[in-house]
MOPAC internal coordinates of N, CA, C and O (Angstrom, degrees):
PM7 1SCF
backbone

  N    0.0000 0     0.00 0     0.00 0    0    0    0
  C    1.4699 1     0.00 0     0.00 0    1    0    0
  C    1.4971 1   113.28 1     0.00 0    2    1    0
  O    1.2310 1   121.30 1    25.43 1    3    2    1
  N    1.3042 1   115.13 1  -154.57 1    3    2    1
  C    1.4412 1   123.32 1  -175.71 1    5    3    2
  C    1.5650 1   111.65 1   -65.07 1    6    5    3
  O    1.2310 1   121.03 1   141.29 1    7    6    5
  N    1.3093 1   115.64 1   -38.71 1    7    6    5
  C    1.4715 1   119.46 1  -178.57 1    9    7    6
  C    1.5426 1   111.10 1   -60.57 1   10    9    7
  O    1.2310 1   120.75 1   137.14 1   11   10    9
  N    1.3127 1   116.16 1   -42.86 1   11   10    9
  C    1.4757 1   120.99 1   179.66 1   13   11   10
  C    1.5605 1   110.33 1   -59.55 1   14   13   11
  O    1.2310 1   120.20 1   138.70 1   15   14   13
  N    1.2818 1   117.22 1   -41.30 1   15   14   13
  C    1.4787 1   121.81 1  -178.83 1   17   15   14
  C    1.5296 1   109.80 1   -62.74 1   18   17   15
  O    1.2310 1   120.31 1   141.86 1   19   18   17
  N    1.3256 1   117.01 1   -38.14 1   19   18   17
  C    1.4942 1   120.91 1  -177.96 1   21   19   18
  C    1.5267 1   107.70 1   -69.21 1   22   21   19
  O    1.2310 1   119.95 1   136.77 1   23   22   21
  N    1.3383 1   117.70 1   -43.23 1   23   22   21
  C    1.4710 1   121.08 1  -179.23 1   25   23   22
  C    1.5212 1   110.49 1   -60.39 1   26   25   23
  O    1.2310 1   120.25 1   134.35 1   27   26   25
  N    1.3106 1   117.13 1   -45.65 1   27   26   25
  C    1.4676 1   122.08 1   178.29 1   29   27   26
  C    1.5213 1   110.29 1   -59.91 1   30   29   27
  O    1.2310 1   119.31 1   136.09 1   31   30   29
  N    1.2852 1   118.93 1   -43.91 1   31   30   29
  C    1.4830 1   123.53 1   179.72 1   33   31   30
  C    1.5208 1   111.64 1   -61.10 1   34   33   31
  O    1.2310 1   119.75 1   139.05 1   35   34   33
  N    1.3327 1   118.09 1   -40.95 1   35   34   33
  C    1.4857 1   122.90 1   179.09 1   37   35   34
  C    1.5071 1   109.47 1   -65.77 1   38   37   35
  O    1.2310 1   120.17 1   133.56 1   39   38   37
  N    1.3605 1   117.28 1   -46.44 1   39   38   37
  C    1.4744 1   120.27 1  -179.33 1   41   39   38
  C    1.5206 1   109.95 1   -63.40 1   42   41   39
  O    1.2310 1   118.93 1   139.76 1   43   42   41
  N    1.2863 1   119.64 1   -40.24 1   43   42   41
  C    1.4427 1   121.50 1   178.99 1   45   43   42
  C    1.5047 1   111.88 1   -63.97 1   46   45   43
  O    1.2310 1   120.21 1   140.65 1   47   46   45
  N    1.3195 1   117.21 1   -39.35 1   47   46   45
  C    1.4707 1   121.45 1   179.39 1   49   47   46
  C    1.5177 1   110.34 1   -68.04 1   50   49   47
  O    1.2310 1   120.21 1   142.42 1   51   50   49
  N    1.3361 1   117.21 1   -37.58 1   51   50   49
  C    1.4491 1   121.77 1  -178.26 1   53   51   50
  C    1.5266 1   112.81 1   -68.74 1   54   53   51
  O    1.2310 1   120.69 1   152.90 1   55   54   53
  N    1.3517 1   116.28 1   -27.10 1   55   54   53
  C    1.4462 1   119.25 1  -178.49 1   57   55   54
  C    1.5118 1   111.93 1   -90.19 1   58   57   55
  O    1.2310 1   118.77 1   174.80 1   59   58   57
  N    1.2993 1   119.95 1    -5.20 1   59   58   57
  C    1.4649 1   122.01 1   177.64 1   61   59   58
  C    1.5102 1   107.56 1   -66.39 1   62   61   59
  O    1.2310 1   120.11 1   -49.49 1   63   62   61
  N    1.3341 1   117.40 1   130.51 1   63   62   61
  C    1.4655 1   121.30 1  -176.46 1   65   63   62
  C    1.5264 1   111.46 1   -75.81 1   66   65   63
  O    1.2310 1   120.47 1   -51.45 1   67   66   65
  N    1.3136 1   116.71 1   128.55 1   67   66   65
  C    1.4661 1   122.19 1   178.17 1   69   67   66
  C    1.5305 1   105.21 1  -115.16 1   70   69   67
  O    1.2310 1   121.23 1   -88.45 1   71   70   69
  N    1.3135 1   115.25 1    91.55 1   71   70   69
  C    1.4864 1   117.74 1  -178.51 1   73   71   70
  C    1.4927 1   110.32 1   -72.11 1   74   73   71
  O    1.2310 1   121.29 1   -40.24 1   75   74   73
  N    1.3346 1   115.14 1   139.76 1   75   74   73
  C    1.4496 1   120.89 1   179.25 1   77   75   74
  C    1.5264 1   106.76 1  -159.35 1   78   77   75
  O    1.2310 1   120.45 1    -3.04 1   79   78   77
  N    1.3219 1   116.75 1   176.96 1   79   78   77
  C    1.4504 1   119.51 1   179.50 1   81   79   78
  C    1.5362 1   110.81 1  -141.37 1   82   81   79
  O    1.2310 1   121.69 1   -13.68 1   83   82   81
  N    1.3076 1   114.38 1   166.32 1   83   82   81
  C    1.4767 1   121.25 1  -178.16 1   85   83   82
  C    1.5128 1   106.70 1  -155.28 1   86   85   83
  O    1.2310 1   121.27 1   -18.80 1   87   86   85
  N    1.3275 1   115.17 1   161.20 1   87   86   85
  C    1.4735 1   118.73 1   176.40 1   89   87   86
  C    1.4882 1   108.84 1  -150.30 1   90   89   87
  O    1.2310 1   121.02 1   -21.18 1   91   90   89
  N    1.3350 1   115.65 1   158.82 1   91   90   89
  C    1.4680 1   121.37 1   176.80 1   93   91   90
  C    1.4879 1   108.63 1   154.20 1   94   93   91
  O    1.2310 1   122.19 1    10.03 1   95   94   93
  N    1.3635 1   113.41 1  -169.97 1   95   94   93
  C    1.4762 1   120.45 1   179.74 1   97   95   94
  C    1.5284 1   109.37 1   -91.18 1   98   97   95
  O    1.2310 1   121.79 1   -37.30 1   99   98   97
  N    1.3075 1   114.18 1   142.70 1   99   98   97
  C    1.4766 1   118.65 1   175.10 1  101   99   98
  C    1.5437 1   108.91 1   -73.49 1  102  101   99
  O    1.2310 1   121.45 1   -52.29 1  103  102  101
  N    1.3188 1   114.83 1   127.71 1  103  102  101
  C    1.4544 1   120.67 1   177.78 1  105  103  102
  C    1.5262 1   110.43 1   -95.33 1  106  105  103
  O    1.2310 1   120.55 1   145.22 1  107  106  105
  N    1.3584 1   116.56 1   -34.78 1  107  106  105
  C    1.4448 1   120.21 1  -174.46 1  109  107  106
  C    1.4970 1   109.35 1  -151.49 1  110  109  107
  O    1.2310 1   120.09 1   -38.54 1  111  110  109
  N    1.3396 1   117.44 1   141.46 1  111  110  109
  C    1.4499 1   124.06 1   172.86 1  113  111  110
  C    1.4985 1   108.12 1  -121.20 1  114  113  111
  O    1.2310 1   120.42 1   -52.84 1  115  114  113
  N    1.3485 1   116.80 1   127.16 1  115  114  113
  C    1.4444 1   122.24 1   177.80 1  117  115  114
  C    1.5228 1   108.01 1  -112.30 1  118  117  115
  O    1.2310 1   120.08 1   -82.00 1  119  118  117
  N    1.3582 1   117.45 1    98.00 1  119  118  117
  C    1.4624 1   121.24 1  -175.31 1  121  119  118
  C    1.5068 1   111.70 1   -64.93 1  122  121  119
  O    1.2310 1   119.83 1   141.47 1  123  122  121
  N    1.3226 1   117.93 1   -38.53 1  123  122  121
  C    1.4837 1   121.94 1  -178.64 1  125  123  122
  C    1.5033 1   111.68 1   -65.06 1  126  125  123
  O    1.2310 1   120.27 1   134.66 1  127  126  125
  N    1.3425 1   117.09 1   -45.34 1  127  126  125
  C    1.4761 1   121.74 1  -176.65 1  129  127  126
  C    1.5123 1   110.24 1   -85.89 1  130  129  127
  O    1.2310 1   119.86 1   170.02 1  131  130  129
  N    1.3598 1   117.88 1    -9.98 1  131  130  129
  C    1.4795 1   122.73 1  -178.07 1  133  131  130
  C    1.5366 1   109.47 1    61.26 1  134  133  131
  O    1.2310 1   120.45 1  -133.02 1  135  134  133
  N    1.3314 1   116.75 1    46.98 1  135  134  133
  C    1.4502 1   120.58 1   177.81 1  137  135  134
  C    1.5034 1   110.69 1  -128.84 1  138  137  135
  O    1.2310 1   121.23 1   -26.45 1  139  138  137
  N    1.3402 1   115.26 1   153.55 1  139  138  137
  C    1.4567 1   121.99 1   168.01 1  141  139  138
  C    1.5038 1   109.38 1  -123.78 1  142  141  139
  O    1.2310 1   121.16 1   -33.73 1  143  142  141
  N    1.3048 1   115.38 1   146.27 1  143  142  141
  C    1.4915 1   119.41 1   175.03 1  145  143  142
  C    1.5016 1   107.68 1  -119.09 1  146  145  143
  O    1.2310 1   120.77 1   -48.07 1  147  146  145
  N    1.3297 1   116.14 1   131.93 1  147  146  145
  C    1.4697 1   121.17 1   178.01 1  149  147  146
  C    1.5501 1   109.74 1   -86.99 1  150  149  147
  O    1.2310 1   120.48 1   -15.89 1  151  150  149
  N    1.2915 1   116.68 1   164.11 1  151  150  149
  C    1.4779 1   122.44 1   178.70 1  153  151  150
  C    1.5360 1   111.65 1   -60.23 1  154  153  151
  O    1.2310 1   121.00 1   157.20 1  155  154  153
  N    1.3592 1   115.68 1   -22.80 1  155  154  153
  C    1.4750 1   118.56 1   179.30 1  157  155  154
  C    1.5321 1   112.64 1   -79.95 1  158  157  155
  O    1.2310 1   121.02 1   179.71 1  159  158  157
  N    1.3520 1   115.66 1    -0.29 1  159  158  157
  C    1.4706 1   121.35 1   177.82 1  161  159  158
  C    1.4933 1   115.49 1    94.28 1  162  161  159
  O    1.2310 1   119.73 1   171.29 1  163  162  161
  N    1.3432 1   118.13 1    -8.71 1  163  162  161
  C    1.4675 1   120.72 1  -179.21 1  165  163  162
  C    1.5260 1   109.73 1   -77.37 1  166  165  163
  O    1.2310 1   120.65 1   -46.23 1  167  166  165
  N    1.3149 1   116.37 1   133.77 1  167  166  165
  C    1.4742 1   122.55 1   177.02 1  169  167  166
  C    1.5038 1   110.87 1  -111.24 1  170  169  167
  O    1.2310 1   121.36 1   -43.21 1  171  170  169
  N    1.3299 1   115.00 1   136.79 1  171  170  169
  C    1.4730 1   120.10 1  -178.32 1  173  171  170
  C    1.5199 1   110.46 1  -127.33 1  174  173  171
  O    1.2310 1   121.42 1   -34.61 1  175  174  173
  N    1.3261 1   114.88 1   145.39 1  175  174  173
  C    1.4533 1   122.63 1   177.57 1  177  175  174
  C    1.5247 1   107.45 1   -92.03 1  178  177  175
  O    1.2310 1   121.27 1   -42.69 1  179  178  177
  N    1.3284 1   115.17 1   137.31 1  179  178  177
  C    1.4406 1   120.26 1   178.10 1  181  179  178
  C    1.5212 1   109.76 1  -104.52 1  182  181  179
  O    1.2310 1   120.35 1   -41.37 1  183  182  181
  N    1.3232 1   116.94 1   138.63 1  183  182  181
  C    1.4626 1   119.99 1   176.57 1  185  183  182
  C    1.5085 1   108.03 1   -80.30 1  186  185  183
  O    1.2310 1   120.16 1   -10.90 1  187  186  185
  N    1.3121 1   117.30 1   169.10 1  187  186  185
  C    1.4795 1   122.98 1  -175.04 1  189  187  186
  C    1.5206 1   114.11 1   -62.33 1  190  189  187
  O    1.2310 1   119.20 1   164.52 1  191  190  189
  N    1.3456 1   119.13 1   -15.48 1  191  190  189
  C    1.4341 1   119.05 1  -176.89 1  193  191  190
  C    1.5333 1   112.87 1   -78.70 1  194  193  191
  O    1.2310 1   120.14 1   171.08 1  195  194  193
  N    1.3319 1   117.34 1    -8.92 1  195  194  193
  C    1.4557 1   121.03 1  -179.93 1  197  195  194
  C    1.5438 1   110.25 1   -93.39 1  198  197  195
  O    1.2310 1   120.31 1   -38.45 1  199  198  197
  N    1.3163 1   117.01 1   141.55 1  199  198  197
  C    1.4638 1   122.21 1   175.08 1  201  199  198
  C    1.5492 1   106.14 1   -87.55 1  202  201  199
  O    1.2310 1   121.47 1   -87.03 1  203  202  201
  N    1.3202 1   114.78 1    92.97 1  203  202  201
  C    1.4533 1   120.67 1  -176.70 1  205  203  202
  C    1.5129 1   111.93 1   -62.09 1  206  205  203
  O    1.2310 1   121.09 1   143.18 1  207  206  205
  N    1.3502 1   115.52 1   -36.82 1  207  206  205
  C    1.4573 1   120.26 1  -178.07 1  209  207  206
  C    1.5403 1   113.59 1   -67.11 1  210  209  207
  O    1.2310 1   120.49 1   162.58 1  211  210  209
  N    1.3076 1   116.68 1   -17.42 1  211  210  209
  C    1.4690 1   121.07 1   176.48 1  213  211  210
  C    1.5067 1   111.40 1   -80.07 1  214  213  211
  O    1.2310 1   119.89 1   163.17 1  215  214  213
  N    1.3423 1   117.82 1   -16.83 1  215  214  213
  C    1.4691 1   121.46 1  -178.71 1  217  215  214
  C    1.5268 1   109.36 1   -88.66 1  218  217  215
  O    1.2310 1   120.95 1   -46.23 1  219  218  217
  N    1.3062 1   115.80 1   133.77 1  219  218  217
  C    1.4879 1   120.08 1  -176.34 1  221  219  218
  C    1.5237 1   109.66 1  -129.37 1  222  221  219
  O    1.2310 1   120.33 1   -32.97 1  223  222  221
  N    1.3321 1   116.97 1   147.03 1  223  222  221
  C    1.4867 1   119.78 1   172.57 1  225  223  222
  C    1.4995 1   110.07 1   -54.19 1  226  225  223
  O    1.2310 1   119.92 1   -38.98 1  227  226  225
  N    1.3390 1   117.75 1   141.02 1  227  226  225
  C    1.4352 1   122.25 1  -179.09 1  229  227  226
  C    1.4970 1   115.45 1    98.47 1  230  229  227
  O    1.2310 1   120.80 1   161.30 1  231  230  229
  N    1.3907 1   116.08 1   -18.70 1  231  230  229
  C    1.4356 1   119.64 1   178.87 1  233  231  230
  C    1.5370 1   108.63 1   -72.46 1  234  233  231
  O    1.2310 1   121.47 1   -38.27 1  235  234  233
  N    1.3536 1   114.80 1   141.73 1  235  234  233
  C    1.4489 1   120.91 1   173.51 1  237  235  234
  C    1.5175 1   107.30 1   -84.37 1  238  237  235
  O    1.2310 1   119.46 1   -49.81 1  239  238  237
  N    1.3023 1   118.64 1   130.19 1  239  238  237
  C    1.4434 1   120.63 1   177.57 1  241  239  238
  C    1.5360 1   111.86 1  -131.91 1  242  241  239
  O    1.2310 1   121.53 1   -26.75 1  243  242  241
  N    1.2993 1   114.69 1   153.25 1  243  242  241
  C    1.4951 1   122.73 1   169.06 1  245  243  242
  C    1.4815 1   102.94 1  -123.58 1  246  245  243
  O    1.2310 1   120.66 1   -52.80 1  247  246  245
  N    1.3444 1   116.34 1   127.20 1  247  246  245
  C    1.4675 1   118.48 1  -177.74 1  249  247  246
  C    1.5227 1   110.23 1  -133.88 1  250  249  247
  O    1.2310 1   121.60 1   -23.85 1  251  250  249
  N    1.2857 1   114.55 1   156.15 1  251  250  249
  C    1.4725 1   123.35 1   172.38 1  253  251  250
  C    1.5302 1   106.28 1  -115.70 1  254  253  251
  O    1.2310 1   121.21 1   -36.97 1  255  254  253
  N    1.3415 1   115.29 1   143.03 1  255  254  253
  C    1.4579 1   116.44 1  -178.59 1  257  255  254
  C    1.5395 1   110.47 1  -146.48 1  258  257  255
  O    1.2310 1   121.94 1   -22.23 1  259  258  257
  N    1.3149 1   113.90 1   157.77 1  259  258  257
  C    1.4841 1   123.08 1   169.67 1  261  259  258
  C    1.5057 1   107.14 1  -116.39 1  262  261  259
  O    1.2310 1   121.37 1   -32.79 1  263  262  261
  N    1.3136 1   114.98 1   147.21 1  263  262  261
  C    1.4728 1   119.90 1   173.94 1  265  263  262
  C    1.5289 1   105.96 1   -88.78 1  266  265  263
  O    1.2310 1   120.31 1   -68.84 1  267  266  265
  N    1.3305 1   117.01 1   111.16 1  267  266  265
  C    1.4424 1   122.38 1  -179.23 1  269  267  266
  C    1.5360 1   109.39 1  -119.55 1  270  269  267
  O    1.2310 1   121.10 1   -59.68 1  271  270  269
  N    1.2966 1   115.51 1   120.32 1  271  270  269
  C    1.4682 1   122.01 1  -179.65 1  273  271  270
  C    1.5293 1   109.81 1    53.97 1  274  273  271
  O    1.2310 1   120.32 1  -140.53 1  275  274  273
  N    1.3113 1   117.00 1    39.47 1  275  274  273
  C    1.4782 1   121.56 1   177.31 1  277  275  274
  C    1.5164 1   114.58 1    82.37 1  278  277  275
  O    1.2310 1   119.37 1   175.06 1  279  278  277
  N    1.3165 1   118.81 1    -4.94 1  279  278  277
  C    1.4871 1   120.66 1   178.21 1  281  279  278
  C    1.5082 1   110.03 1  -106.73 1  282  281  279
  O    1.2310 1   121.12 1   -42.99 1  283  282  281
  N    1.3124 1   115.46 1   137.01 1  283  282  281
  C    1.4692 1   121.31 1   174.32 1  285  283  282
  C    1.5097 1   106.70 1   -77.00 1  286  285  283
  O    1.2310 1   121.61 1   -72.88 1  287  286  285
  N    1.3638 1   114.52 1   107.12 1  287  286  285
  C    1.4610 1   119.95 1  -174.74 1  289  287  286
  C    1.5561 1   109.78 1  -108.40 1  290  289  287
  O    1.2310 1   120.71 1   -57.41 1  291  290  289
  N    1.3181 1   116.25 1   122.59 1  291  290  289
  C    1.4558 1   122.50 1  -176.55 1  293  291  290
  C    1.5316 1   110.36 1   -65.49 1  294  293  291
  O    1.2310 1   121.02 1   -50.27 1  295  294  293
  N    1.3110 1   115.66 1   129.73 1  295  294  293
  C    1.5052 1   120.60 1   174.83 1  297  295  294
  C    1.5302 1   111.39 1  -105.56 1  298  297  295
  O    1.2310 1   120.27 1   157.26 1  299  298  297
  N    1.3131 1   117.08 1   -22.74 1  299  298  297
  C    1.4511 1   120.27 1  -179.27 1  301  299  298
  C    1.5047 1   108.76 1  -154.99 1  302  301  299
  O    1.2310 1   118.50 1   -38.21 1  303  302  301
  N    1.3254 1   120.46 1   141.79 1  303  302  301
  C    1.4380 1   123.32 1  -175.68 1  305  303  302
  C    1.4802 1   110.33 1  -146.87 1  306  305  303
  O    1.2310 1   120.18 1   -47.91 1  307  306  305
  N    1.3334 1   117.27 1   132.09 1  307  306  305
  C    1.4717 1   122.31 1   176.74 1  309  307  306
  C    1.5274 1   107.30 1  -126.55 1  310  309  307
  O    1.2310 1   121.29 1   -47.08 1  311  310  309
  N    1.3642 1   115.13 1   132.92 1  311  310  309
  C    1.4695 1   117.70 1  -179.91 1  313  311  310
  C    1.5362 1   109.50 1  -108.80 1  314  313  311
  O    1.2310 1   121.51 1   -30.69 1  315  314  313
  N    1.3573 1   114.72 1   149.31 1  315  314  313
  C    1.4374 1   122.86 1   174.15 1  317  315  314
  C    1.4996 1   107.23 1  -124.54 1  318  317  315
  O    1.2310 1   119.92 1   -56.55 1  319  318  317
  N    1.3096 1   117.75 1   123.45 1  319  318  317
  C    1.4779 1   119.51 1  -177.74 1  321  319  318
  C    1.5026 1   109.96 1   -88.57 1  322  321  319
  O    1.2310 1   120.10 1   180.00 1  323  322  321

């Protein structure tokens, strides 16, 4: 019925990619959860193609991300030491 149509519309809207970018110093790296948190408080999910263990707190990064299923997922990342 009508309720089902609303649920589908919300899911479709949530999966629409919203490309954006951010930059700053890494405050925290969570290898198990595959996330990094910047000093500005923003947390990003890393896909399997990134070497999470190579990222360290204090590194300056510029990243691009898409919001996928409600998570800010990194699509590109550049580090400056």
